[in-house]
C-alpha positions as a printed NumPy array, in Angstrom:
array([[157.74 ,  62.15 , 173.481],
       [155.741,  65.349, 174.724],
       [152.713,  66.382, 172.671],
       [153.527,  69.202, 170.196],
       [152.662,  72.541, 171.661],
       [149.48 ,  73.917, 170.488],
       [148.985,  77.552, 169.047],
       [147.924,  80.245, 171.862],
       [145.282,  81.457, 169.866],
       [143.188,  79.076, 167.906],
       [141.717,  80.208, 164.886],
       [138.845,  77.757, 165.242],
       [137.902,  79.536, 168.507],
       [135.121,  81.852, 167.835],
       [136.819,  84.912, 169.677],
       [139.338,  84.388, 166.624],
       [137.066,  86.722, 164.6  ],
       [137.754,  89.52 , 166.819],
       [141.407,  89.035, 166.53 ],
       [141.282,  88.835, 162.708],
       [139.258,  92.196, 162.843],
       [141.805,  94.069, 165.335],
       [145.016,  93.024, 163.96 ],
       [144.597,  94.755, 160.486],
       [143.281,  97.768, 162.152],
       [146.425,  97.821, 164.416],
       [148.815,  96.621, 161.781],
       [148.084,  96.701, 158.341],
       [148.941, 100.655, 157.852],
       [152.551,  99.945, 159.22 ],
       [152.938,  96.738, 157.268],
       [151.655,  98.428, 153.963],
       [154.353, 101.046, 154.388],
       [157.21 ,  98.504, 154.634],
       [156.024,  96.238, 151.852],
       [155.858,  99.836, 149.882],
       [159.361, 100.577, 150.773],
       [160.596,  97.419, 148.641],
       [159.679,  99.715, 145.447],
       [157.371,  98.529, 142.567],
       [155.917,  95.308, 142.963],
       [154.242,  94.676, 139.897],
       [154.672,  91.391, 138.357],
       [156.485,  90.024, 141.42 ],
       [155.919,  86.529, 143.052],
       [154.8  ,  87.095, 146.83 ],
       [154.464,  84.185, 149.653],
       [151.922,  85.652, 152.269],
       [152.49 ,  83.151, 155.319],
       [150.212,  82.948, 158.097],
       [147.901,  85.137, 155.992],
       [144.933,  85.363, 158.904],
       [142.056,  87.322, 157.484],
       [143.917,  87.88 , 154.266],
       [143.985,  91.658, 154.423],
       [147.774,  91.85 , 153.312],
       [147.221,  89.183, 150.677],
       [144.701,  91.224, 149.217],
       [146.861,  94.059, 149.277],
       [149.748,  92.407, 147.794],
       [147.427,  90.831, 144.961],
       [146.496,  94.536, 144.006],
       [150.255,  95.735, 144.197],
       [151.37 ,  92.786, 141.868],
       [148.896,  93.259, 139.414],
       [147.752,  90.793, 136.75 ],
       [151.363,  89.856, 135.819],
       [152.316,  88.619, 139.416],
       [151.674,  85.84 , 141.78 ],
       [150.416,  85.925, 145.444],
       [150.119,  82.712, 147.436],
       [148.559,  83.133, 150.681],
       [149.291,  80.135, 153.477],
       [147.973,  79.223, 156.757],
       [147.28 ,  76.252, 159.04 ],
       [143.837,  77.305, 159.472],
       [142.128,  78.952, 156.386],
       [138.552,  79.88 , 157.589],
       [139.118,  83.284, 158.156],
       [140.289,  83.832, 154.259],
       [137.561,  85.384, 152.333],
       [135.492,  82.838, 149.83 ],
       [136.584,  83.761, 146.54 ],
       [139.886,  85.792, 146.924],
       [142.049,  87.472, 144.24 ],
       [145.312,  85.141, 145.18 ],
       [145.813,  81.571, 145.781],
       [145.512,  79.678, 148.726],
       [147.138,  76.872, 150.411],
       [146.817,  75.083, 153.65 ],
       [150.225,  74.854, 154.818],
       [152.286,  74.45 , 158.15 ],
       [155.277,  76.17 , 158.027],
       [157.111,  74.595, 160.816],
       [156.455,  70.889, 159.508],
       [156.457,  71.149, 155.668],
       [158.625,  72.646, 153.014],
       [158.386,  76.455, 151.936],
       [155.873,  76.236, 148.789],
       [157.817,  76.317, 145.726],
       [159.262,  79.358, 144.598],
       [161.632,  81.239, 144.33 ],
       [159.745,  84.224, 145.793],
       [160.524,  87.932, 145.274],
       [158.864,  88.719, 148.599],
       [158.053,  86.716, 151.557],
       [155.992,  88.401, 154.345],
       [155.621,  86.719, 157.812],
       [153.61 ,  88.623, 160.183],
       [152.901,  87.387, 163.887],
       [153.848,  83.882, 162.685],
       [157.483,  83.26 , 163.746],
       [157.256,  84.346, 167.323],
       [154.479,  81.655, 167.535],
       [156.893,  78.625, 166.152],
       [159.399,  76.854, 168.476],
       [161.697,  76.156, 165.306],
       [161.457,  79.82 , 164.243],
       [165.184,  80.058, 163.367],
       [165.135,  77.163, 161.142],
       [161.984,  78.399, 159.469],
       [163.653,  81.861, 158.919],
       [166.433,  79.74 , 157.095],
       [164.028,  78.131, 155.121],
       [162.408,  81.269, 153.851],
       [165.548,  83.1  , 153.   ],
       [166.554,  80.054, 150.638],
       [163.204,  80.252, 149.043],
       [163.945,  83.83 , 148.136],
       [164.706,  84.726, 144.374],
       [168.266,  86.666, 143.904],
       [167.678,  90.013, 145.226],
       [164.193,  88.852, 146.819],
       [163.273,  90.382, 150.083],
       [162.151,  88.603, 153.537],
       [159.833,  90.832, 155.441],
       [159.251,  89.48 , 159.044],
       [156.962,  91.439, 161.497],
       [156.536,  90.451, 165.004],
       [155.657,  91.892, 168.553],
       [158.302,  92.563, 170.909],
       [156.139,  92.276, 173.884],
       [158.645,  91.777, 176.828],
       [158.692,  95.689, 177.149],
       [156.597,  96.665, 179.972],
       [154.446,  99.598, 181.017],
       [151.486,  99.226, 178.724],
       [149.156, 101.672, 180.571],
       [149.402, 105.267, 179.371],
       [146.399, 106.541, 181.435],
       [143.736, 104.465, 183.451],
       [140.623, 105.584, 185.355],
       [142.125, 104.565, 188.833],
       [145.864, 103.269, 189.828],
       [144.028,  99.764, 190.651],
       [142.81 ,  99.722, 187.008],
       [146.356, 100.347, 185.709],
       [147.878,  97.544, 187.828],
       [145.028,  95.266, 186.49 ],
       [145.928,  96.1  , 182.896],
       [149.733,  95.477, 183.781],
       [149.056,  92.206, 185.766],
       [147.386,  90.956, 182.5  ],
       [150.299,  91.791, 180.202],
       [152.846,  90.004, 182.983],
       [150.783,  87.025, 182.865],
       [150.415,  86.958, 178.936],
       [154.043,  87.43 , 178.449],
       [155.672,  85.343, 181.408],
       [153.044,  82.306, 181.524],
       [150.406,  82.369, 178.743],
       [152.53 ,  82.752, 175.552],
       [155.527,  80.88 , 176.729],
       [153.236,  77.888, 177.644],
       [152.492,  77.589, 173.981],
       [156.13 ,  77.955, 172.701],
       [155.932,  81.661, 171.799],
       [158.842,  83.762, 172.372],
       [157.753,  87.402, 173.383],
       [161.309,  88.725, 172.776],
       [161.854,  86.859, 169.508],
       [161.45 ,  89.923, 167.508],
       [164.557,  91.658, 168.822],
       [166.808,  88.877, 167.65 ],
       [165.357,  88.642, 163.906],
       [167.624,  91.018, 162.662],
       [170.547,  88.897, 163.864],
       [169.015,  85.611, 162.506],
       [168.58 ,  87.231, 159.082],
       [172.356,  88.036, 158.849],
       [173.156,  84.652, 159.914],
       [170.782,  83.143, 157.251],
       [173.008,  84.965, 154.668],
       [170.585,  87.867, 153.953],
       [171.696,  91.468, 153.564],
       [170.687,  95.017, 153.432],
       [169.077,  94.041, 157.104],
       [166.806,  97.006, 158.168],
       [164.355,  96.822, 161.028],
       [161.842,  99.602, 161.899],
       [159.858,  99.737, 165.077],
       [156.3  , 101.011, 165.605],
       [153.905, 101.496, 168.416],
       [150.993, 103.974, 168.98 ],
       [148.366, 104.759, 171.777],
       [144.773, 103.063, 171.734],
       [142.021, 104.208, 173.992],
       [139.525, 101.545, 175.5  ],
       [137.123, 100.272, 172.952],
       [139.598, 100.545, 169.779],
       [141.292,  97.784, 168.211],
       [144.582,  98.007, 170.391],
       [142.653,  97.644, 173.731],
       [140.001,  95.737, 172.658],
       [143.03 ,  92.972, 171.585],
       [143.294,  92.568, 175.427],
       [139.756,  91.385, 175.471],
       [140.046,  89.208, 172.622],
       [143.403,  87.465, 173.86 ],
       [141.379,  87.126, 177.451],
       [138.373,  85.345, 175.651],
       [140.712,  82.926, 173.744],
       [143.087,  82.237, 176.241],
       [141.127,  82.382, 179.64 ],
       [142.071,  78.95 , 180.841],
       [145.597,  79.914, 180.765],
       [145.243,  82.867, 182.456],
       [143.245,  81.201, 185.276],
       [146.059,  78.25 , 185.547],
       [148.364,  81.065, 185.88 ],
       [146.432,  82.186, 189.062],
       [144.069,  85.128, 187.716],
       [140.776,  85.157, 188.982],
       [137.551,  85.375, 187.009],
       [136.828,  88.581, 188.801],
       [140.1  ,  89.759, 187.825],
       [139.88 ,  88.742, 183.985],
       [136.052,  90.299, 183.979],
       [137.56 ,  93.494, 185.144],
       [140.38 ,  93.477, 182.489],
       [137.741,  92.962, 179.726],
       [135.826,  95.763, 181.274],
       [138.627,  98.139, 181.308],
       [139.603,  97.233, 177.472],
       [136.24 ,  99.059, 176.535],
       [136.638, 102.008, 178.578],
       [137.573, 105.084, 177.13 ],
       [139.375, 106.176, 180.075],
       [141.942, 103.689, 179.401],
       [144.623, 104.152, 177.246],
       [147.145, 101.419, 176.467],
       [150.405, 101.418, 174.374],
       [150.428,  98.524, 171.745],
       [153.158,  96.369, 171.799],
       [156.47 ,  97.245, 169.83 ],
       [156.117,  95.858, 166.281],
       [159.553,  95.071, 164.832],
       [159.383,  95.127, 161.046],
       [162.76 ,  93.441, 159.735],
       [163.554,  93.398, 156.044],
       [166.404,  91.321, 154.65 ],
       [167.365,  90.626, 150.955],
       [169.05 ,  87.451, 149.222],
       [172.362,  88.844, 147.528],
       [171.578,  89.314, 143.839],
       [174.559,  87.209, 142.772]])
C-alpha cells in the first residue's frame, strides 16, 4: 500500500506561523460576512473544522454567546490560543467520525481542498447538521491564471506566474490537494441532500509586502523542496520571495468560493 499523502503545508513547520497570520488577514472579513448572512447565531451550536489559528472560532464564540457552543477542531492544535473561549479537539476529519452534534453551523475553510476523500467528508458533515442547519465550505479555486496585475518588469511577472503554475500543477496535487475542488462544491452539496445552496466568490489585489503577496513567500518557505523537485531553481525561488515583498508587485489572490448549503428543516 502507498503511504498516506502528507499535508502540503505542515503546521509543525516554523513557516506555518506566517501562514496563520496572513490567511486571517486575507480571508476573515469575507468569512465573517458569509457567516453573518446566516442570521442571529445566539445560542447556536457551531463546529469549526480545520481551525488553524482560531480567528473564526473566536468570532463564532462571540456570536453564539454564553448560551451557545463552539467546538474548534484540527489535526494540529499548536496555533490555537492557550485559553480560548471555545472547546478544542484534536481531530482528523478524514479518518474520524464528525464530532457529536447535531450542529447548527459547520464551517470548513481551506480544509476540504486538501483532503483526497473530500466528497465523503462533505457528506458526513451534511449528515451532522441539525434540521435547518448550515454547512459553510470555503476554499481557494487556484486554477485561474494571471495572478499578476502589476510587476516591476516583465521578467518579474513571469517569475510569479511560474510560481503559480508549479504550485497548481505539481506542488499541491502531489499532496492530494485539488486546486479545482471549490468549483465543484455546490454540486457536491446538492448531491449530499442540502438545499438553498449559494456560492459567493471573492478576490482582491495585494501589493508586495502585504498578506496576499507574502503568502507566496510563506508557501515557498514551507514547500521549497517540492518546488525544487518540480524543476524550479533556488535562484528563482529566492527571486519570488523578494518580489513578494516588493510594493511594485500587485497580485490577485486566488478566488475564494464560499458555498453555503442547508439541511432541510423537515
